[in-house]
C-alpha positions in Angstrom: -21.7 -47.3 23.0 -21.1 -43.8 21.7 -17.9 -42.2 22.8 -18.7 -39.1 24.8 -15.2 -37.8 25.3 -14.9 -34.1 24.2 -13.4 -33.7 20.8 -10.3 -31.7 20.3 -10.7 -28.5 18.3 -9.8 -29.0 14.7 -6.5 -27.6 13.6 -6.2 -25.0 10.9 -5.2 -26.9 7.8 -3.1 -24.0 6.6 -1.1 -24.0 9.8 0.0 -27.6 9.4 0.7 -27.7 5.7 4.0 -29.0 4.4 6.5 -27.0 2.4 5.3 -28.7 -0.9 1.7 -27.8 0.0 2.6 -24.2 0.7 4.4 -24.0 -2.7 1.4 -25.6 -4.3 -1.0 -23.1 -2.7 1.3 -20.2 -3.7 1.3 -21.4 -7.3 -2.5 -21.6 -7.3 -3.0 -18.2 -5.8 -0.5 -16.7 -8.3 -2.4 -18.3 -11.1 -5.7 -16.9 -9.8 -4.1 -13.4 -9.4 -2.8 -13.5 -13.0 -6.2 -14.5 -14.2 -7.8 -11.4 -12.7 -4.9 -9.2 -14.0 -5.7 -10.7 -17.5 -9.3 -9.8 -17.2 -8.5 -6.3 -16.0 -6.1 -5.9 -19.0 -8.8 -7.0 -21.4 -11.2 -4.5 -19.9 -8.6 -1.7 -20.1 -7.8 -2.7 -23.7 -11.5 -2.1 -24.6 -11.7 1.0 -22.5 -8.7 2.6 -24.3 -10.9 3.6 -27.3 -13.8 4.6 -25.0 -12.2 7.4 -22.9 -9.0 5.9 -21.4 -6.7 7.3 -24.1 -8.3 10.7 -23.9 -7.9 10.6 -20.1 -4.2 10.0 -20.4 -3.7 12.7 -23.1 -5.8 15.3 -21.1 -2.9 16.9 -19.3 -1.0 17.4 -22.6 -4.2 18.7 -24.3 -4.8 21.1 -21.4 -1.7 23.3 -22.1 -1.6 26.2 -24.5 -2.2 25.1 -28.1 0.6 27.4 -29.2 3.1 25.5 -27.2 2.4 22.1 -28.7 1.4 20.3 -31.9 3.0 19.7 -35.3 3.0 22.5 -37.9 0.5 20.5 -39.9 -2.0 20.6 -37.0 -3.9 23.8 -37.5 -7.1 22.8 -35.7 -5.5 22.7 -32.2 -5.2 18.9 -32.0 -3.0 17.4 -29.4 -2.0 14.1 -31.0 1.0 12.2 -29.9 3.6 10.8 -32.4 4.4 7.2 -33.1 7.5 6.7 -35.1 7.5 2.9 -35.7 5.0 0.4 -37.0 4.5 -1.6 -33.8 4.6 1.5 -31.5 0.9 2.1 -31.4 0.1 -1.5 -30.5 2.8 -1.8 -27.9 1.7 1.5 -26.3 -1.9 0.3 -26.1 -0.9 -3.0 -24.6 1.4 -1.3 -22.1 -1.3 1.1 -20.9 -3.9 -1.7 -20.9 -1.6 -3.9 -18.7 -0.8 -1.1 -16.2 -4.5 -0.1 -15.9 -5.5 -3.8 -15.7 -3.2 -4.3 -12.7 -4.8 -1.3 -11.0 -8.3 -2.4 -11.7 -7.7 -6.0 -10.5 -5.8 -4.8 -7.4 -8.5 -5.8 -4.9 -8.6 -9.3 -6.3 -4.9 -10.1 -6.4 -4.3 -8.3 -3.1 -6.9 -10.6 -1.6 -5.0 -13.7 -2.9 -1.8 -12.3 -1.3 -3.6 -11.6 1.9 -5.2 -15.1 2.0 -1.8 -16.7 1.5 -0.2 -14.7 4.4 -3.1 -14.7 6.9 -2.7 -18.2 8.4 0.8 -17.3 9.5 -0.3 -14.1 11.3 -1.6 -13.5 14.8 -4.9 -11.8 15.5 -3.4 -8.4 16.3 -1.1 -8.7 13.3 -4.0 -9.4 11.0 -5.8 -6.3 12.4 -2.7 -4.1 11.8 -2.2 -5.7 8.4 -5.6 -4.8 7.1 -5.2 -1.2 8.4 -1.8 -0.8 6.8 -2.9 -2.2 3.5 -5.9 0.1 3.4 -3.8 3.1 4.4 -1.0 2.3 1.9 -3.5 1.9 -0.9 -5.3 5.2 0.0 -2.0 7.1 0.2 -0.7 5.8 -3.1 -4.0 6.7 -4.8 -3.9 10.2 -3.2 -0.4 10.8 -4.5 -1.2 9.5 -8.0 -4.3 11.8 -8.1 -2.3 14.8 -7.0 0.3 14.1 -9.6 -2.3 13.8 -12.4 -3.9 17.2 -11.3 -0.5 19.0 -11.3 0.8 17.3 -14.4 -0.4 19.9 -16.9 1.2 22.7 -15.0 4.6 20.9 -15.0 4.3 20.1 -18.7 3.4 23.7 -19.6 6.5 25.0 -17.7 8.9 22.5 -19.2 7.6 23.0 -22.7 7.8 26.8 -22.4 11.5 26.5 -21.5 12.2 25.5 -25.1 11.7 29.1 -26.2 10.4 30.6 -29.4 11.1 29.0 -32.8 10.9 25.4 -31.5 7.8 23.2 -32.1 7.3 20.5 -29.4 5.8 17.3 -30.7 5.9 14.6 -28.1 6.1 10.9 -29.0 3.6 8.7 -27.4 6.1 6.3 -25.7 8.0 9.2 -24.1 4.9 11.0 -22.9 3.3 7.9 -21.4 6.6 6.9 -19.7 6.8 10.3 -18.3 3.2 10.2 -17.0 3.6 6.8 -15.4 6.9 7.7 -13.7 5.4 10.8 -12.2 2.3 9.0 -10.9 4.5 6.2 -9.4 6.9 8.8 -7.9 4.1 10.7 -6.1 2.4 7.5 -5.0 5.5 5.9 -3.5 6.5 9.2 -1.9 3.3 9.4 0.0 4.1 6.0 1.6 7.1 7.3 3.5 5.1 8.9 6.4 3.4 5.5 6.8 6.8 3.8 7.4 7.4 6.2 10.3 4.1 5.2 11.8 4.9 1.5 11.4 8.3 2.0 13.1 6.6 3.8 16.0 4.1 1.1 16.5 6.8 -1.6 16.8 8.7 0.6 19.3 11.7 1.4 17.1 11.0 5.1 16.5 9.6 7.2 19.4 7.6 10.5 19.3 10.5 12.3 20.9 12.9 11.4 18.2 10.4 12.4 15.5 9.6 15.7 17.2 13.3 16.6 17.6 13.9 15.7 13.9 10.9 17.7 12.6 13.0 20.4 10.9 15.3 17.8 9.3 12.4 15.8 8.1 10.9 18.8 6.3 14.2 19.8 4.8 15.0 16.2 3.6 11.4 16.0 2.2 12.0 19.1 0.1 15.3 17.7 -1.1 13.8 14.3 -1.8 10.9 15.9 -3.8 13.5 17.9 -5.8 15.3 14.8 -6.9 12.4 12.3 -7.3 10.1 14.5 -9.5 10.7 13.7 -13.2 9.8 17.2 -14.2 12.4 18.9 -12.0 10.3 22.1 -11.9 9.5 24.0 -8.7 5.7 23.7 -9.1 5.7 19.9 -9.2 8.3 19.8 -6.4 6.2 21.9 -4.1 3.1 19.9 -5.1 4.8 16.8 -3.8 6.7 18.3 -0.8 3.9 20.2 0.8 1.5 17.2 1.2 4.4 15.0 2.4 5.2 17.5 5.1 1.6 17.5 6.2 1.6 13.7 6.3 4.8 13.6 8.3 3.3 16.1 10.8 0.2 13.8 11.1 2.6 10.8 11.6 4.3 12.7 14.5 1.0 13.5 16.2 0.0 9.9 15.8 3.2 8.7 17.4 2.6 11.1 20.3 -0.8 9.5 21.0 0.7 6.0 20.7 3.6 6.7 23.0 1.2 8.2 25.6 -0.9 5.1 25.6 2.2 2.9 25.8 3.5 4.9 28.7 0.2 4.5 30.6 0.1 0.8 30.0 3.7 0.4 31.2 3.1 2.5 34.3 0.1 0.3 35.2 2.4 -2.8 34.9 5.3 -1.1 36.8 7.5 -1.2 33.7 7.9 2.6 33.2 11.4 4.0 33.4 13.2 0.7 32.8 16.2 0.5 30.5 16.3 -2.0 27.7 18.9 -4.1 29.5 17.2 -3.9 32.9 15.1 -6.8 34.1 11.4 -6.2 34.8 10.1 -6.5 38.4 8.6 -9.8 39.5 4.9 -10.1 40.4 4.6 -10.9 44.1 0.9 -11.7 44.4 -0.7 -14.8 43.1 -2.6 -14.7 39.8 -6.4 -15.0 39.8 -7.9 -18.5 39.6 -9.9 -19.5 36.6 -13.3 -20.5 38.0 -15.0 -21.2 34.7 -15.9 -24.9 34.4 -13.9 -27.1 32.1 -15.6 -29.3 29.5 -13.9 -32.3 31.1 -15.7 -31.6 34.4 -19.2 -31.5 32.8 -18.7 -34.4 30.4 -18.5 -37.8 32.0 -15.8 -40.2 30.8 -16.0 -44.0 30.5 -14.6 -44.4 34.0 -17.6 -42.4 35.5 -20.2 -44.5 33.8 -21.8 -47.3 35.8 -20.8 -50.8 35.0 -23.2 -53.8 34.7 -21.9 -57.1 35.9 -23.5 -60.3 35.0 -24.5 -62.7 37.7 
């Protein structure tokens, strides 16, 4: 006779894996992520001769031709110098790898997310997706702003050399400068997001942020002055002004979150309690669950009629 007892819901395999299984899964996902990075690097290596190299040199080529170039370059070229045999190949590989990591970011980020997801709750998954998307967008916004303002910073720094000095940048120094500036802008734009995260978990309140607004703006300007590789006022303001706007948006976001949290605590009778004060007990009984259980609708073996032989 077929067993009609209700089956237990299947457990998530990822939630019951052993330590060795987790390490094996981590190894496989790292391998898949590296495979996508390798594909992105190969694409960027081919792209280098089809517009990528010109895109990287564009800020240097955008400044006044009189302020750059070797004495032998009379046609206004903006070539970069390579002073060793392997320099050109290493520079191309370096650029290809960095661009490959960026191009393959959606794929290796998915592998990281797939490895972490089984250990997260439903609301943590929702917040995780939002924060990853916001962090990626802010980093891209900062890098784009750095690229747009790069030619102005270069023109100012090169002009400080004065007359009688010809500036001929080497490829490794220029590319390292460009990468450091893009990363500095991208990481700096993540700082307001940290304030939002601290507010969501209840560590940093809107009142604290609002009272510290002036200090936040002052420290942002100081931070931009130290973190920008160019150390010129134009690039410093190009970083500090958007960061101040983002911090102001974070303060307003914290205000909305704190209002909703206060309403929710007031509805539960938890408003005005200190951290070391116990919450009030609920006097009334909780509502009964009237939905039928699967055990009530599915007969068991004891409920089935028995046939006796005479």
